[in-house]
C-alpha positions as CSV (number, residue, x, y, z in Angstrom):
1,M,-28.7,1.6,-10.3
2,L,-25.7,2.4,-12.4
3,L,-24.6,5.0,-9.9
4,T,-24.9,2.6,-7.0
5,L,-22.9,0.0,-8.9
6,K,-20.2,2.5,-9.6
7,V,-19.9,3.5,-5.9
8,V,-19.9,-0.2,-4.8
9,F,-17.0,-0.9,-7.2
10,D,-15.2,2.4,-6.9
11,L,-14.9,2.4,-3.1
12,P,-13.0,-0.9,-2.8
13,Y,-10.9,0.1,-5.8
14,Q,-9.9,3.4,-4.1
15,M,-9.2,1.6,-0.9
16,M,-7.0,-1.0,-2.7
17,K,-5.2,1.7,-4.5
18,G,-4.6,3.5,-1.3
19,L,-3.4,0.3,0.4
20,T,-1.1,-0.6,-2.5
21,G,0.3,3.0,-2.4
22,S,1.0,2.7,1.3
23,I,2.7,-0.7,1.0
24,M,4.9,0.6,-1.9
25,W,5.8,3.6,0.2
26,L,6.7,1.4,3.2
27,V,8.8,-0.9,1.0
28,E,10.6,2.0,-0.5
29,W,11.2,3.6,2.9
30,A,12.4,0.3,4.4
31,W,14.7,-0.3,1.3
32,R,16.5,3.0,2.1
33,I,17.4,2.1,5.6
34,P,21.0,1.0,5.8
35,D,21.6,-2.6,6.6
36,H,23.6,-1.9,9.8
37,T,20.5,-0.3,11.4
38,L,18.5,-3.5,11.0
39,P,18.9,-6.4,13.5
40,R,20.9,-9.3,12.2
41,T,18.7,-12.2,11.3
42,R,21.6,-14.6,10.3
């Protein structure tokens, strides 16, 4: 029972951690792109 509970909670946690890491990586990567390479929005 305890093992099943651990797996049920651990899997979404690992997925969330991975997703957050990916988002942070994307934000950091996008932040390093110089402004002149981005299309002008205003």
